[in-house]
N, C-alpha and C positions, 0 to 999 in steps of 0.2 A: 413714266420713266422707269426703265428696268434698273436693277441693281448693277452698279459698275464693277462687278466682280470679274477678275481676269481669268483667262483659260489656265494660267499657271496656278491660280488658287484652286481651281477645280481639280487639277491633277496633283495639287499639293507639292509643287516643286518651285524652286527659285526661278526668277526671270532669266538667270544666266545658265540654267540647266542645259547640259549637252544632250545629244541624241540618246546616248546610253542611259542617262538619268531619266529622260522622258519615258523610254521603253520600260525601265525598271518600275517607275511609278505607275505606268499604265497596267502592267501585269499585276502589280501589288494591289491594285484597286479591285480585282476580282469582279470584272465588269458584269459577268453573267449573273452574279448574285445581288446586284444593286439595281434599284428602280430607276436611277439616273444613268444607267449604263450607256445608253445611246448618246447622251450628252458628253460623257467621258471619251467615247470613241471619236466623236466629232472633234473634241479639243485636241486629242492626241494626233489625229490625222492632219489637222491644220498645223500644229506646232512642229511636227517632224519634217514638214516640207519647208526647206530654208527660205524659198521665195515668198511663200504665203506667210511664214512666220515674220519675216522682215516687214511685210506690208501690214500685218496685224499690229506689230509693235509700233509702227509709224502712226497708224490711224488711231490706236487706242492710247498711245503715250504711256503704256503700262510700265515701260522701263524707267520712266521718270516719276512714277507715283511715290510720294513720300510715305514713310512708315511711322513717322512721329505721330503720337496720339493727339487728339484734341484735348484741351484742358479747360477747366472752368475759367471764365472770363474774369471772375472776381478773386478767387483764392488760388487759382493755378493747379488745382488737384486733378489728377487723372482718374476718371471714373467711368464705368459702363452705364451709369445712370444720368449722364449728361443730357440736357435737353435745351433747345433754343427756346427762350421764353421772353415775353414782354410784360412790363409792369407800368402802371400809369399813376402819376402824381398830379392830383387835381387841386387847383386853387381858384377861388372865385370871389368877385366883388360885385354885388348887386346884379347887373345883367351881363357882366364880363366874366368869362370862364376860360381857363386854359388847362389842358391835360398834357403833361410832359411825359413822354415815353422813355423808359430805360429798358434796353434789351441786350441780350448776349447769350452765350452758351454757359449755363450754370449747373452746378451740382445740386442735389436736393437740399443740403443745409443752406446754401446761398439763396436758392429759390425761396426757402422759408423766411430768410431774413428780409428779402425784398418784398415778400407778401406782407409781412408785418409792417415794414416801414411805409410802403405805399398805402396800405389800409389806414394806418394811424394818421399819416399826413393828409390823405384825402378826406378822411372823416373830420379832421380838425379844421382844414382850410378850404375844402371844396364845396361846402354846403351853403356858402353865403352869396350865391347867385341863383337867379330864377329866370327860366326853368333849367338851363343847361348845367348849372352847378350841381343841382340835385341829380339830374340824369347821368352826368359824367361821373359823379361820385359813386353812384350805385353801380355803374359799369366797372369802375376801378376796383371796388370792393368785391364784386362778383369774380373778376379776373384774379384777384389776390387769393380768394378762397380756393381756387383751382391750382394754385402754385404758378400763376402766370398764364398768359395767353400763349399757347404752343401751336403755331401754324404747322400744318401737315407737311407742306413742301420743304420748309427749312429743316424740320426734324427728320424727314426722310433722308436728307443729305447727311445730317449728323449721325444717324443710326447706321447708314450705309458705310460711311467712312470708318466709324469706330468698329463696326462688325468686321470689316476687312482687316483693320489694324490688329485686333485681338486674334483673328484667325491666323494671320501671318506670324504672330509672336507666340502662338501655341496656347493662348488663354482661351480654351474652347468654351468653357461655361460662360465667360463674359461675351465671347463672340455670339454664342447662341442666344443670350439674353438680348443683345442688340438686334440681331437678325430676326428673331421672333417678333420683337416690337415693330421692326420695319414691316413685317408681313401684315400687321394690322392696319398699316397705312397704305401700302401699295403691294401689288402682286406682279410677278413676272416668272417666266419659264426658268430663268437662271437662278432666281431666288428659291423657287420650289426645289430645283435640283440640288442646290447647295445645302438646304436644310435637311435633305435626305442623305447627305454625305456620311461616309463611315466615321469620319473624325468626330461626329456628334452622337454616335451610337453610345447609349448609356449615359449621356450627358443630360444635365437639367439646367434650366434657367436659374438665375440668382433670385433670392427672395425679393418680393415686391418692396418698394420704398414705403416706409411707415408714414403715417400722417404727422406732420411737423407742427410745432407750436405756432409758427407764422400763419398758417391757414386757419387755425383755431381763433387767433386774434382777429383775423379778417372777418370771420363769421360773426364774432362778438361786435365788431365795429359797425355792423349793419344796424345796430340799435340806434346809432346817431341819425342817419337819414330817416329811419322810421319815426323816431321821436320828432324830428324837424317837420316831417310831413304831417304827423298827427297834430302838432301845435298849429301848423298853418291851416289845416282843415278846421280845427276848433275856433281859430281866430275868424275865419271866413263865416262860419256858422254863427258866431257871436255877433258879427257885424250885420249879417242878414237878418237875424232875429230882432235886433234893435231897430 
């Protein structure tokens, strides 16, 4: 799936721009000096034609695209570091085991909290079932050490939306951060052209997210299943030797 960036964004004009504003933006783009010049020409030629523009607006629904940002599902903060993530809480009894998933769009601190909580809960209550309790607990801990399971498809949508939002609000460093991250997940002609746009000239992505305490706790929590497996192996060896 290509990035759902509109032709208005490529020309850096509002969806209500008139013909004069389109022409001014087109000439200001200095097409001859830009590697995405042919794409800008195509966008301009389409939008300056009233009939083609109406059809484009109708098919893309661009006039109805909201500009409100996504926010963290837990704390409500607006952030360019938002990611869709899943965490698992495991509890087990003998041969019965359940893994409950918690998911949403979370900021880094909230992903850290969920990493710590899911790791501690699963380590404490997930080990008491064999074999699925141990297997699911190890999976939940592994997911927690990574700051949650982050599926590409869902995160491509998050990064695409946030990138467009920050671009339209003039937060170019934040937009570049999201769009560069999107480029690691999917590629498209539109995205490549957008990343070469003049609005990103001299811009840089924001610093990477630091390693949070929650992931460290999740790594430490791996000691619980390792200890349990070690005790189980020793018990089996003891029984067989006797």
